[in-house]
N, C-alpha and C positions, 0 to 999 in steps of 0.2 A: 272322206268328209270328216272334218274336225270341228267340234263346237267347244269353245273354251270360255269359261267364266274365270275372270281374274279379279279377285277382290280380297286384298289382305285383311280387311276388317272382319271377314267371316271367321267364326270360331265354332268349335264343336259344342253342342249342348250336352248337358248330362243326360243320363238315361232314365231318370226317375219317372218320366212320362213316356217311356218306350220310344223316344225319338219321333213321336207323332208330329204332324205339322201343326203350327199355331194358328192356321186359318183353314177354313173349309173350302178347298178347291172343288170345282164342279165335278171333276172325275174321281175324287178321293173315295175309295171303296169302303171305308170304315166309319164308325160313329165317333171313335175316340179322337179328341182334339187336345193338344197340349196347352196348358195355361202359361207355359214358359216359351220364350222366343226360341225358334229353331231356324236359323238362317240357312243351315245346310240343306234342309228339305227343299226349300224354295229355290236354292241355287241349283240343285240337281234338276228340279222341274224346269227351270229356266234354260239349263243346258240342253235338255231335250227339245224345248220349245223353239229356241233360236236355231236349232238344226233343221227346222221345218218338218219335223216328224209328225205325220197325220195332221198337217197344217189346216185342212178344211174343217176339222172338228175341234181345234183349239178353243178353249173357253167354254166347251160344252161338256155335258156329262159323258158323252160318247168318246171323248178324246182318248186315244190309245196310241201313244207315241212309239211304243215298241212293237206294235202289231205288224209292222212291215218285216220284222225279223223273227218274231215269236208267234207261232200259230196256236190256236186253242188245242189243248191236250198235250202240248209239248212238255218234255222234261228239260229243265234248265239247271245247269250247275253254275252257281255263283262262286267264282274262284277268288278267295280273299288272300291277303298276306297276313297270316297269323304266325309270325316268325318265332315267337316265344313270349312267355309272360314277362311282366315288368320285373326287373331286378331290384333288390332292396335299396341299392344306392343310386338307382337311375332316376333322373328328373322326369316328371310326368310328360312334359312336352317332348323330350327326347324319345321316350317310349312311343308316344302317339305319332311321332314322325316315321316310325318303322313298321307300324301295324295298322291295318285297315280299321277305320272307326265304325262303330255300330250305327251312327247317324247316317252315314252314306249307304251302308248296307240296307238299312230299313227303307230309305227312299227308293233305292233301286228295285228292291223286291216288291214293293207296292205296285210299281208300274209293270213289273214282270207278271205279277198275278193278274192284273187287268188283261194282259195279252194272252196268258196261258189259260185263263178261265178256270172253272171249277174242276175240270177234268185234267188239268195240268199239274205239274209238281215242280217245286223249287227246292233245291238243296244248296246250302252254302257251307264253305269250309275249305280245307286244304290238307296237305300232309306236312306239318311243321317238322322241325328238327326232332331227333329222337328223344331228347331230354325234356321237351316242352310238356308242361302240365296243362292239358287241354281245357279243363274247366277254369283254370286260373286265367289263361289268355282270353277266353271268352268273357270273363268278368272284367278284366282290365281294359278290354276294347269296347265293352258295352254290348257285345254281340249276344251275351246271354239274355239281355233285355229284349233284343229282337226275337230271339227264339221263344221267350216266354210270352211275348205279345201274340205271336201267330198261333201258339199252342192254345192260348185262351180264346182266340177267335175261331178256332177249328179250321184254320187255313192249312193247305197242303205244303208246309214248309218245315224243313228239318236242318239241323246242323250236323255235319259229318266230318269226322277225323279219319283221313284216308291212310294213315300209317299202318303198316303190317308188323312193325316191331317198335315197341315203346320201352324206354328204359327210364328208371328213376335213379338219380344220383345226388350226392351231397354237394355242397358248394366247392369242396376240394376235388370233386370228380370221382369219388368212390361210388361204384355202382351198387345200389341197394336192391334192385329188382329188375327183371326183364320180362316183358309181356310179348309173346309171339301170337299174332292173330291169324284167323282163318285165311289160308292162302287163296281161297276162292274169291276173296274180296279184291284180288288183283288180277290183271291180265298181262301175260308175258307177250310183249311185242318184239318181233325179230325184224329189225331193219336191215341188219347184215350189210350187204353192199350198197344199199340205199342210204346208209348212214353217212353223215358228213365226216365221221371219224375215219372213213376209208382212206382219205388222203394221208392221214397220219400213220396208217398201217404200213406205209412204205418207209417209214423212219426205221433206223437200225434198232432203236429201243422203243417199245410201245407198252410200257408198264403204266396203265391207266390207274389213277389213284383217287380216293375220296377219304378225307380225314375221318378218324374215329370209327372206322369200320375195318373188317378183316380184308386185307388186300387179296387174299385168295378168292374171296367171294366176288370182288370186283373183276378179277381176272376171268372168272367163270362167265361173267356177263359181257366182257369186252376183250377181244383178242383179234388177231388178223382174220378178217372176213366174218367175224361174229360180233354183232352189236345188238344187245338186247336190253330192253327197259321194262320195268314192272309198273304198269299204270293202274291207278285206282279204277275199279270196274264202273263206279258211278260216273266217272268222267266219260268213259267211252259209251255208256248207255244213254248219255244226254243227247238231245237234239240241238241245243244251243249252249255255248259256254259264255258266260258274262263275267269278265274279269274286273275286279276292283282292286288294282294294285296301288302301291304307294309311289311317291315321286322322291326317289332317293338314290344315292350313290352306291356303288358296289365294288368291292375290292378285286373281284375276279373277272367281271365283264364290263366294268365301267359305270353302268347305271342299272338300277333294279326297278323296272316299271312293268309294262304289260307282258312282254315275252318272258322275261326272267321269272315271272310268277308261275310259269308252267312247271318249274321244279316242284311246286306244290301239288302236282298231279301224280307224283311217283310214290308208290307204296313202300318199296324197298330202296332206301337211299344209297345202299351200296351198289346199285346199278347205275349210279350217276358219276361219270368221270369228271372230277373237278380239275385235274391237271395230270401231267405225266411226270413220273419220278425223275428227279435230278434236274440239272441245269441244261440249257440248250446244247452245250458242247457234249453233254452226256446223252443227248437225244430226248431230253425232257423239257418241261417249262415250269417246273415247280418254283424256281427262283432264278434270278439273273446269273449269268456267268460271273465268276470272280468271288462268289460267296462260298468260299471253302472254309475249312476249319470245323466249327461245331455244327453248322447247318446240315451237311451230309450225314454226320454221325447221328444227329437228332432225328433225321428222316428215317435212317436205317433202324434206329431204336423204336421209333413209332410203328414202323412196319412189323417188327418182330412182336411188339407188345400186343398189337391188335389182331394177331393170329390166335391169341388166347381168349377163351370164352369169357365174356365180361362178368358172368355171374359166379365164376369160381373165385376162391380166395385169392390166388395169385393174380388172376385177372383184375379183380377190384383194385388191388394195390398198385399194380403196374400200369393200368389204364390211368389211374390218378396221377402217377408219377410222370407219365408222358405228357399229359395235359398241362401239368405244372411247368415242365421243361419248356414246352412250346410257348406258354404264357411269358416266361422269363425271356425267351429269345425275342419275342415281339416287342419287348421294351426298347431294344436297340435296333431291331431290324424288322419292320412290318412287312417286307416283301418276301414272305414265305408262303408255302402251301398254295401257290398259284396266284397270290395276291399282287398282281402287277400287269402292266399292259402287254407283256410278252406271253401271257397265257393264251395258247393257241388251241386249247382243249375245251374250256368251259363254254365258250360261245357256240361251239359245234353241238355240244350236248343240249344247250337251251333250244337251238333251232331244230334239232332232232325231235325234241318234245313237242314243240309247237306244230311241227308237221304231222306228228303222230296224232295229236288232238284234232287236227284239221282233216286228215285223209284216212284215218283208221276207223273201221266199224267196231261194233261192240265186242267182237271176238278177236280184235287186234289185227285183222287183215287190212293191208294197205291198198287203197283204191287210187285210181289215176286222177279222179276228180274229187274236189272237196266233199267231205261226208257230213260236215256240220258247220254251223255258223259261229262266228266269234264276234263279240262286242266287248268294249272296254270303257269304263269310266274311272279315270285316274283320281285317286284321293290325294290331292296335294294341298289340302287346307293347311296341314303342317307337312312340309317336306323335310328330307333329311340330307345333310351334307357331311363331308369329311369321312369319318370312319364307318361308312356303310358297308354291309347292310345291317350289322348287328349293333354297332356303337355310333350311330350318326348323331349329329347335333341338329336340333330343330331349326327350320326356317319357316317363318310365318308367311307362306307364299299365297295362301288363299286361292289355290288352283283347283278347279274341277274341270276335267276335260273328257268329252265323250267322242269316241271314234269307232268306225266299223271296219278298220283294218289295223291289225296289231303292229305291222311294220311301220305304218305311217304314225300311229300313236306314239311309238317309242322314238321315232325320229323327232316328232314335235316335243316330246319330253326332254330329249337331249338339248334341243334348241332353247327351250324355256329355261333350262338350267344354265345356259351359257356355254354349253359344250358343243364340239363339232361332231355331229353324228357320223360323218364319213371317216372319223378316226376311231370309231368304236366298232370293232369287227362284227359283233352280234347285230348291230343296227344296220350297218352298211350291207352285210351279206344277206340279211333278211329281204332286202329290196332287189337282190340280184341273183337269186337262186333260179336255176333252170330246171332242176329236178324237184317236183312237188313244190312249186313256187308259192310264196306267201304274198307277193305283190306283183302286178303286171302292168301298172299304169305309169304315167309320168308324174314324178313328185311335184313338179311345179304346177300341175293341173289340179291338184287337190284343193277342194273348197275349204277355206278356213274362216270361221266366224268367231270374233273375240268381243265379248260383252255387247252382242247385238250388231256389230259392225263387220262388214266383209274385210278380210285381210288375206294374207298369202303366206306360204311357207318362207319365201324369201324375205318378206318383211320381218317375220320373227327372227330369221337368221341374222339380219342386219342389226336388229335392235332387240336382243333378248331381254325379257323383263327381269331376269335374275342372273347372277354369276355365283352359282353354288361352288363351294370349295370341293374339289374332287378328292377321291381317295388318294392317299400319298403315292401309291404305286402307279397312278395314272396321270399325275400332274404334268409330266413332260409331253404328253401327246393329245390330251383330250380337250384342251381349252380352245375356244373360238374367239374371234375378234382380234384385230391387229393391235399389237402392243399391249394387250390386256395382261396385267400381272395379278396373280392371286395373292392376297395377303397371307402372311404366315398363319398356319392353323393354331388356334389356342388349345391348350390342354383342357381336356374335359374332367369333370369331377367324378370319374369312374376309374377303376383299375384298368391297366392295359388289357386289351381283349384276349380271351382264351382262343383256342382253335374255333374257327367259324365254319359251320356247315351252311350250304346253300340248297 
């Protein structure tokens, strides 16, 4: 079931009044009402209402739209996309196109609290990239205002940074400090032969890699027959995961929406294979064949450098030099580090994580039946096109979309953006898994409601509301619509991206 609000006139309110609604809805559980307009809160409410959730109580104090998914006393983790704080030279709209906004978080959590009751608990956050300043990204997204509001109300809500290693670095990439956190905050999940990586184990070369981390550490997590991820304990202790992803492009998997957001469940990022070392002819998928010369040398240099501890004197200098080198290479060749449609590794990693979050218990044991529920509400008030996930250009899409199946949500996200979901391996494969499946119905049978009117997946496919510009490495495969030509991408007012983690 998909419930879609499509209204480009919607804009984010500021957080000065904690993103409270500007009218007193019958079910609203608090006293505080905003004196400023807040169209996002009402749009989230409308998204739940038009889905027919608890329809018999709509308009009453007892209305509990999420009660069919969240039981009293449940623990809910709200998985946000806090990719990183705003860069000094980054336009505000471009930043807001890549990070979940506090206005959407506040509205969603209000309804989760109605469902979970006084005995329940709601945690929101994720594990952003290692260099992210947590308090800054909360402030830039307005999520700190959400946290402050619930703290003042005495509500059982907290913000949580799931990272087990955090580094601080200068703009040039010099590491200034490294914080290693309690390992008990993570759960080691051994998928091994149940991992989607096992098909790649048959390749002659299987050097799984993630940028900006020690390759030996990644080798310890992923090798032939051994595939291990370190998941935030609070994720696996939850009864329900409610994702609030962005609607944006992604250089390694095509789009970054509901399923891609599960990278934010991982405490140790070096357990995430982004790509395999080298070109396809070498047994890898780091960059296309034919990119010889400096690219293999830069990759080899990067591998050697990141075997040095980042807090040492040599590590600080050499880590910075490697990042600068990669930044220079990206100026003339963006298809590096798995940033292209031929990346056959990253989508497998993403679907491994979604299946872990679906089928694993709190101790990391994999069950044959789903162990917890998943919901998603996509924050596409501002979407991101082009150089996603870290350097997108904002699209004023006005999209808020609720769904109760992640594979269907991402399929619809691709269609809304004007992309062919069947040409995005992460999305297509999510609907066709036989082992620990994520979707078991027929796509054409899914109920779709757009602005209060019944629609269908096929109608959206035939007439997508937008044509987002894809990431450069995906242009030749991802577009949908006969004869549709993507205009040339304009240069952004930021420097060429540095190495991008996901």
